[in-house]
N, C-alpha and C positions, 0 to 999 in steps of 0.2 A: 638275269632278273631286271625288270624295268625300274629305273630310278623314280622315286616318288617324292623324296624329301631332300631339300637343300638347306644345309645349316651354315650360317655365316658367323665367323668370329667378328668382333667389333673393331678394336684398335688395330690399325695397320691394314685392315681389310675394307671396312665400310667408311672409316674415318682415319685420317692421318693424325693420330693423337700421341705419338711417341714423344714429341717435343713437349706437348702439354703435360703429360704425366711426369716427364722428367723435371720440367721446371717447377711444377706444383709440388712434387716430392722434395726437391732441393730447398725450396722456400720454407717448407715445413720442417725440414731436417736441420737447417741452420748450420752449425759447425760440423755436422756429420754428413754434409752434402757429398754426393758422389760425382765422378766425372762422366761425361757422355759415353766414353768407351766402356766404363764399368757398367753403365746402365744397359747398353746394347749387348754386351757379352755375358752378363750375369743376371740381371734383374728384369729384362724386357719380357713381358708376357705373364709375369707373376702378379698376384693380387698384392695390395699394399701391405697387409699383415704379414705375408710371407717375406716381403722385402725387409720389413722391420726386424723380423726374427733373424734373417741372414745378416743384417747390419749389426745386430747385437753380438753375434758370434764373430764377425769379421772386424768390426771397428769399435766394439765396446759401447754401442748405443744403449743407454740405461733402459731396462724393461719398463720402469715406471713412467717413461716418457712416451711409450707406444700409443696409448689412447689419445693423448694430446696431439701428437704428430699425425695420427690417422685422421682425426677430425679436421685438423687444419688442412691436410692434403686434399680431403674430399671437398671442402669449401672452396679452396683455390681452384681445383679442377673444374667444378661446376661454373665458377665465375668465368673461366677461360673458355669453356665449351659454349657458353651463352652467346658467343660471337659467331658460332657456326651458321652457315647459310644453307638453304635448301639445295639439294643436288638433283638437277634435272636428269643427269646421266644415270644416276643410281635409280631414280624413280622410274625411268624408262626400262631399265633392266628388270626391276622387280615386277613392274606391271606386265611385261611380256611373259615372264616366267609364270606368273599367276594365271594369265590367260591360257598358257599351255598346260595348265593343270597341276603344276608342282606346288607342294606345300613348302612354305618358307619359315625359317626360324633363325633366331640369333642366340648363340651361346657364348657368353663373355665372362672373363675373370674380373670384370669391373662390378661395382655394386649396382643394384637395380636402378637406383635413381639416376646414375650416370648413363646407363644403357638407354633408359627411356628418354632422357634429355637429348642424347645424341640422335636417336632415331626420329624423334619429333622435330628436331632442328633440321635434319636432312629431309624431312617430309616423306619418310618411308615407313613409319611405324605402323600405318594402317595395312601394309602388305604382309605383316608378320603374323603367322598363325600361333607362334609361341615364342616367348622370350625367357631365357634362363640366365641368371646372374650368379655370381659367386655366393650370394646369400641363399640360393635355392638348393645348394648341394653341400654335402659334408666335406667332399674332397674336390678342390679346384684343379685346373690344369697344372701339371701334365697328367694328372689322373684322368682317365676317360669317363668318370662318372657323369660329368656335365653332358657329354654327348650321348651316353647311354640313356640318361634321363630324358633327353629331348626325343630320342628315337622311341622310347617306351611310351611317352605321352602322346606322340604323334602316330603310334601304332605302326611303326615301320621297322624293318630289319636293317642291319648294317649294310647288307648287299643291295638295299633299296635307297641308300643314303649317300649323298655327296657332301663333303665338308670343305668349305673354303677357308683356308688358314694361311698365316704368314710367319709366325714366330716359331723358334725351336720348341718351346714348351707346348704351344698349340699343335704343332705338327706331331709331336710325340703323343699327345692326347688323342689326336685324330687317328694316328696309326694304331694305337692300342685299342681303339673302338672297333677296328676291323672294317671301317667304312671306306668308301672311295674318297680320294683327296685331290683337291685342286689347290696347288700351292701358288700364292701370289706374293709379290714383293711390296705392293702398295695398292691403295684404292683405285688408282688409274688402270690397274690390270683386272679389276672386277667389271668386265664388260660382258655383254650378251654373247659376243663371238667366242670369247675364251671359255665361258661356261658351257655354251652350246657344243663347242668342239669336244670338251671333256665328256659331256653327256653322250655324244655320238660315239666316242671311244668305248664308253661303258656298254652301250647298246651293241657294239660290234664285238664285244667280248675281249677287248684288249686287257691283258693282265695288269693288275694293280701293283704298282711299285711305290714305295715311299719316296716322295719327291726329294731330290737332292737339294741340300741347303747351299746356295751360292750367293755371294755378296762381293761386289767389287772392292769394298772397303775392308774385307777380312781375307787375308792371304794365308795365314798359318794359325792353327789352333792346336795347342799342345796340352792335353789333359795331364795333370800332375800325378795321377795314380789310376790304376785299373786298366782294363782293356778298352775302355771307351765305348762300351756297348750302348750306353744311353745316348751318346752323341750319334752313333750309327742309326739307332732307331728313329732319331729326330730328323734324319735325312742328311747328315753331314757325310762328306766323303773324306777318305784318308789317303795321305801320301807318305810312304815310308822313306825317310831320307837316311 
């Protein structure tokens, strides 16, 4: 079936915002701040409220502080994102895809104001047919609802959809949606050639496989319990020692 819809994640795909979200969260957390490794291995790709719930269980963050920290984190994030500059590279990619007849959408675990701010700063918001934030769904990633909702609103089937993702939680959501997946490591890999090559593979009927999660900075991951099926679905590979 021919691909009609391309859905982009935001953070780590269209904008390199991992540092921004990390720094903003830590400033808001104060004494409950987390390390960079903790952020990447445990919290990356989740919405702020999910991170706060996990920090309450892991580090005893008082529940009554959640709303204050959430508000502070969002304000700091928007202040930092205000420094973003337009991206001629991404604008060219989006323009070409639109000219070729593809519908474009963004589905992000960020709040709507953050998503709109980033897309506007990058000067690509006008190319998007639909924008879905964590405020538009009941279940955010790794639940596939965000992607299902996007496909439904755009009147496309999973087999007509390509999702561009980077994080483990995002990849898991994409895999659960049963769509095609292009896994990227950063915005520099969101190029027309990479997307076009993936679209050509789909046209030629190449079998869809969940993209393996690889990172030069992560050598060994050891789940403390269970068979690790959630990690496998997210694209991790395993080595039995």
